[in-house]
N, C-alpha and C positions, 0 to 999 in steps of 0.2 A: 504494500500500500504506500503511495507516495505521501510526501509531507503535507500537501494541501488536503488530501483526503483524510489523513489522520487527524489534522487539526479540526476539520469539519465534523468528523465523528465525535471527537472529544467535546466540541462545543454543543453538539446535539444532545449528547449524554448529559452534559452539565445542565442544560435547560430542562431535560426531563426529570432529573433527580433533584433539582433545586426545590421543587415543591415538596419533597420528602424530607428536607432538612429539619433538624430539631430546632426548637426555639433557642435563641442565643442566651448565653449566660447573662444574668442580671447585671446592669451597669450602675445601679444606685450607689450613692456615696456611702462609704462606711468609715466614719471618722475614727472610731475606736472599736476594739474587739468586744463582742457580746459575751457575757459570762457563760451562758448556756452553750454557745458554740465552742468556747475555750474548754469547757468541761468535757464536751464530746470528743474533742481532739485529744485531751489528756487521757480519757478512757481508752481511746484507740491505741495510744502509745503504750499504755499499760498492757493491753491485750497482745501487743506485738513484742512485749518483753523489754520494757523501758529500763528496768534495773540492770539487765544484762547488756543492753545497748550502751548504757552510760560508760561501760568499760572498753568500748570499741574505739580504736584510734585509726585503723586503716582497714579497708576492705578490698579484696581481690575477687573478681567475678569473671566468668566466661559465659558468653551467650552464643546461641545459634539461631538464626532467623531466616524467614522467608517473606518476600514482598508479594502483595496482591498484584494482579495483572494490570488493573486500571487505575486504582486510587493514586499510586505514587506518581503517575504521569501529570497530575495536577500540581504536584509539589516537587519537581525534579531536583532542584538544588538542595532542598531539605533532605529528601530521601537518599540521593546519591547512591542509587542501587548498584552501580557497577563496583563500588568499593565496600558498601555497608551490608554485609551478609552475616559474617561471624565476627566476634570481637572478644578481646581480652581487655578488661578495664580495671583501673586502679583508682581508689578514692581515699584521700586523706580527709577524715570526717570533720575535724575541727576547722581547719582553714578552707574547707570545701574546694580542694584541688582535685580535679579528675583528669585522668589520661585514658585515652581509648586507642587501641590498636585494632582497626577494622580491616577485614580482608574480604575480598570479593573477586569476581571474574577478571577485573582489571588490575588487581594487585592490592597493595597495602596503603591504608590511609591512617595517619597518626594525628590525633588531636590532643593537645595539652591545654586545659582550661583552668585558669585561676581567676579569682575576682578581679575584674577590670582588664583582663587580657586573655588572648587565645592565640595559639599557633597551630597551623595545619600543614601537614606534609603528605604528598602523594608519591609513593615509591621513592622516598628520600629526597624529593624536590619540594622545597618550601613554596606554598601558595600565598600570594599577596592579593588575590582577588577579594574584593570587599564582600560581595554576596556570599562567597564560599566561606570566609571566616565568620561572618555573622551567622550563617546557617549552622556552622560547626559549634559555635558558642551556644546557640539556642538548643541544639540537640544534646550537648554535653550537660547543660543545666537541667533539661527535662529528664535525662536519664539518671541524673543524681536524685531527682525526686522519685522516679519510678523505683529505684533501688531502695532508698531510705523510707519511702512510704510516709507514715505519719510523723516520723522523726525529722523529715525534711523541713517542716514548718517551724522548728525551733531555730529561727534565724531572724535577724532584724528586718523590719519593714513589712510585717505581716499583720493584717487585721482580719478578724473572723466574724461571721454572722450566720445565724441559722437560715436555711433555705428550703424548708419543707421536707418532704419525704418522697421516695421513689422505690422501685423494685429493680434489683440487680440479681440475675441468676436465681430468681424466685425468692430472694431474701429481701425483706423490708429494710430499707436503709434510711437513716437520717442524713440529710444533706447539710454540709457546711460550706459556705462560700468563703474562700480565702482571697484577699486582695494582696498582691505582691508588689512592693515598690523597693528596688527595681524588680522587673520581671525576668523572663528568661532571655539569655543572650543580651542584646543591646536594648531591649524594651524598657521604657520607663515604668511601665505597669503591665502586669498580666493578672488574670483571674483564674482561679482553680476551684472547681466543685469537688468536694470530697464526699464519697458515698460510703458511709460507715454503717456496717451491719448492726441493726438494732439489738439483735440477740447476742452476737459474739464480739461486737466492737471491732471486728476486722475491717480494714480499709479494702473495699472490694473494687473500687473504680475511682479514677480521677478524670475530670474533663477540664481542658485547659485552652486558653487563648494562645495565639502564636503571633504576638505583636513585634517580635524582635527581628523580623525579616519583611521587607517590603512586599515580596510576592505572596506572603502568607498572612499579612495583616488583615484582621477581620475573620480569619478562619478559626475553627475550633475542632479539636480532636478529643477522643477519650481513649483511655487504656484501662482494660478490665484485668484484674489480677485473679489468678486461679492457682490451684495445686499448691497450696501453702505447705511449707515444711518448717518444722522447728529445728534450728541448728544453733548449738551453743546458747540455748535459752532464748533465741530471738526467732520470731515468726517471719519467714520470708516467702513472698510469692515466687514461684518458679515458672509460671506460665503467664505470658503477657500478650494481650490481643488489642490492637489499635484500630479504631475506626475514625474516619473523617466524619464530622457531624454537621459542620457549617463550612461552606455554603450548600453542601449536599451530603447525603448519607452513603458512604462507600467504605468497604473494608480496605485497610491500608497495609498492615504489617502484623506479623505474628512471630514471636520469638520465645525461646525457652532458656532458662538458666541451667547450664550444664556443670558449672563449677563455682565454688565459693570457699574462701577462707579469710581469716581475720587476724589482725595484729601481728603482721610479719615484722613491722618496725622499719618499713622503707620511708624515705624522705622525699620531699618535693624535688630535690636534685636528682633523684633516681628516675624521674618521669621526664623524658626528653622527646623532642620532635623526631629524633631518629630511633626511638624505641625505649623500652624499659631496661633499667640497669640494676645491678646488685640485688637487693632483697625483693625488688619489684619484678625481676626478670622471670622467675619460675612460673610456669603455667598454673592457673588456679586449680586447687584441689577438687577432684570430682566430688559431686554431691554424695553423701553417705547413702548406702542402700537403706531402703525402708525396713 
């Protein structure tokens, strides 16, 4: 199919699906956190193992993922599907420094993200493209949230409000709206809906805005967390399913956690654009058998 025909098809699909898009996340002003919403978040943190998580200094994780056929075409810079298929990732929890070694059919992509800066390399060549670096920063910040779950929101610049209830995987969930300033990547603000299981207090889903990239501004996606495992006293989701929700409803990405270990003692200096070094270099330990 030629380029013109492909663009025409995508435009037609977008028009058809736009009517099925979910309502957008509430944009009302939230000047300070609501006590009920803060209590719901705290309960979710306890359910996920807050006392054990308080001892975690670094996390090493390995993912394997697959992209949907259509959804990523509407966010090509963000998805970067030729490089983002499998990944080894390292996170320093306190300073929120994350490094990602992505691999795909076109080779290796390395992202090192620290507050206020990001570096991106493709097959050992540094990229200075603005859209590429902004997209990488947004993805790195979002994946920090996907990994940390309710613990991610223990950061400056977060206000919380109740947002009603909904059903996720047949479970009744209380919704909490979190306003993040700054948001993901270069965004001044993003908003996240947390779907907290009323019975278990597990965080089952997050829905987020994508304001840190011009091509995705106004879009929203959600990620549903499944197949929870308790490892070292902490409840981790090991199955992640992403859908685009605004401006249309399409499946985007599915990935699984294959490895996880904590407290290796690596440092920020071990996370470089050319790859992981020293204590960060070893592959993530495979998940324990059930």
